[in-house]
N, C-alpha and C positions, 0 to 999 in steps of 0.2 A: 353798223357796229362802229363805235367811237372809242378813242383813247386820248386822254389829255386834250379834249375838244377837237381833235382831228378825226375826220371820217376815214376809216381804213379802206384801202382799195377793195373792190367787190371780190376779186379773186382771193385776197388774203382772208377776208371775212368768211368766204365760202370754205376755204381750207380749214379755218378754225372750227367752223360749224360741223363739218363732215369728218374732220381728222384725216383728210386725204394726203396731207404732207407728213404725217407722223410715221415713223418707222420703228419697228421693234428693235432692230440692230442696224448699225452702220449709218452711212450718210448718203445723200443724193449726190452722185457724181455729175460733173459737167459733161455735156454732150461733146463739147470741143473745148480746148484750153484757150478760149477767147472770150472776152466780154462782148457786149453788144456793139461796141465801137471798133472791134477788130484788134484790141490790145490783148496781149498774152495775159492769161488769168489762170492761176493755180489755186483752187480752193474746192470746197464742196459744201453743200448745205447740210450741216450737222443736226441742227434742231430748229424748230419753229416754236416760239413762245406762246403760251396762252395769254389772255388779256391781263391777269394780275402780274404775270412775269414780265410782260411788255412794259407795264407801268413801272415796275421795280427796276428793270434793266435800263429803261430810258432815264429814270431819275438818277441812276448810278453813273451815267456817262459823264456828267459834269464833275463828279468826284474822281473818276478813273482817268480823265483826260484834262488835267489842270495845267495851266500855263506855268512852266517851271524854269524858264530860261532856254529850254530846248523845245519842248512842245509849246506850240502857240507862237513860235518865232518865225515859222514858215521858211525853212531852209530849202530852196528849190532843188538843191543837189540831192536831197533825200527823196523827193517825189518822183515817181515813175509815171508810166502811161495812165492817163485818166486822173492823175493826182489833183486834188483840190486843196485850198489852204486849210490849215488846221482849224478846227471848229472850237470856238471858245464859248459860244452861247448855244446850248443844246435844247433850248425851249421849243424849237420846231423840228426836232429830230426824234423819231420813234424807233427804238431797237426792237425788231420783230423776230430776230433769229441769230444764230451763231454758226460759224463755220466749224468744221471738225476740230480745229485747234482752239476754238473758243473766241475767235475774232468776231466782233459784232457786224451783222448786216442791219442796216437802218434805212428807214424812209426819211428822205430829206424834203421837208415841206417849205424850206426857205425861199424857193423860187415859185411857190404856188402849187397848184394841183394840176396834173397828177404829180405826186411826189416822186422824185428820182430815187434810185436805190444806190446807196453808198456802202462801202465796206472798208474796214481797217486792215490795210495790207502791211502788217508788221511795223512800219515806221511812218505811214502816211495814210490819210483817207483818200479813197478814190471813188469816182462815179463809175458804176459798172452797168447801169441800165437806166433808161429814161423814165421807166415806170415799172410797177410790180408785175404786170402781165408779161412784159418783155423779159424781166428777170427770171420768171418761171420757165421761160423757153430755153434758158441756158442749161437747165438740168433735165 
């Protein structure tokens, strides 16, 4: 299964095919309030996007996160644990889902395959898992 010329992780493709991560109501809670690196994490997996929604949401990232004098300037004092520099080129980022509050979960292919999982934590992007399989184990 591909999107924007990137092959999706096997576990994500399987979840899309079977609907195993879809919920009628509510979100997938974290097992523990920690990311895979041991940093505090407070979120939940609210929704997983289908392929057309992934394409649409991924394309919207460059519009939603534009350099504006604040975003894209990389103020280290705003970044918390796992923080990564503001992303200004989203061509290798695939938005696959949202947290309960609508913050995007994304696959970051910039360092190659497997893609790491990043999440928008209110004011900064942070890496929360080295790959999608490990990400799933958080929930």
